C-alpha positions in Angstrom: -1.8 -22.7 -28.7 1.4 -22.2 -30.7 4.7 -23.4 -29.2 7.7 -21.0 -29.6 11.3 -21.7 -28.8 13.3 -18.7 -27.7 16.9 -18.3 -26.5 17.1 -16.3 -23.3 19.8 -15.4 -20.8 20.6 -18.0 -18.2 19.4 -15.6 -15.5 15.7 -15.9 -16.8 13.7 -18.9 -15.7 11.0 -20.6 -17.8 8.5 -19.1 -15.4 9.9 -15.5 -16.0 9.6 -16.0 -19.8 6.1 -17.4 -19.6 4.9 -14.6 -17.3 6.5 -11.9 -19.5 4.8 -13.3 -22.6 1.5 -13.6 -20.8 1.7 -10.0 -19.5 2.6 -8.7 -22.9 -0.3 -10.5 -24.6 -2.7 -9.3 -22.0 -1.4 -5.7 -22.1 -1.9 -5.6 -25.9 -5.4 -6.9 -25.5 -4.7 -10.1 -27.4 -5.9 -12.3 -24.6 -8.1 -12.1 -21.5 -6.8 -12.1 -18.0 -7.9 -15.7 -17.6 -6.1 -16.8 -20.8 -3.0 -14.8 -19.8 -2.9 -16.7 -16.5 -3.2 -19.9 -18.4 -0.2 -18.9 -20.7 1.8 -18.1 -17.5 0.7 -21.4 -16.1 -0.4 -19.9 -12.8 -3.7 -19.5 -11.0 -5.6 -16.3 -12.0 -5.2 -14.9 -8.5 -1.4 -15.2 -8.7 -1.4 -13.6 -12.1 -3.4 -10.7 -10.8 -0.8 -10.2 -8.1 2.0 -10.2 -10.7 0.1 -7.6 -12.7 -0.2 -5.4 -9.6 3.5 -5.8 -8.9 4.2 -4.4 -12.3 1.6 -1.6 -12.2 -0.3 -3.2 -15.0 -4.1 -2.7 -14.6 -6.0 -5.9 -14.6 -9.2 -4.2 -15.8 -9.8 -1.1 -17.9 -11.5 0.8 -15.1 -10.3 3.2 -12.4 -11.4 2.6 -8.8 -13.7 5.7 -9.1 -15.4 4.3 -12.2 -16.0 1.0 -10.5 -17.4 2.7 -7.4 -19.6 4.9 -9.5 -20.9 2.0 -11.6 -21.7 0.0 -8.4 -23.3 3.1 -6.8 -20.8 3.0 -3.9 -19.9 6.7 -4.1 
């Protein structure tokens, strides 16, 4: 993985910056949800919670599509 040095406002923590980078890479489709969690240096479950907090879909399916696919209509 590439290391990048970035100047950010004092109000942002290292965690905030890593999480923002991970969410951006995931949203663009550059990395999987697992790789994004790794970039953010957090467990995948915690990363999924952060995605939900920001209204970023973790998977490209609607609830209805999942239910239909699983025959749970």
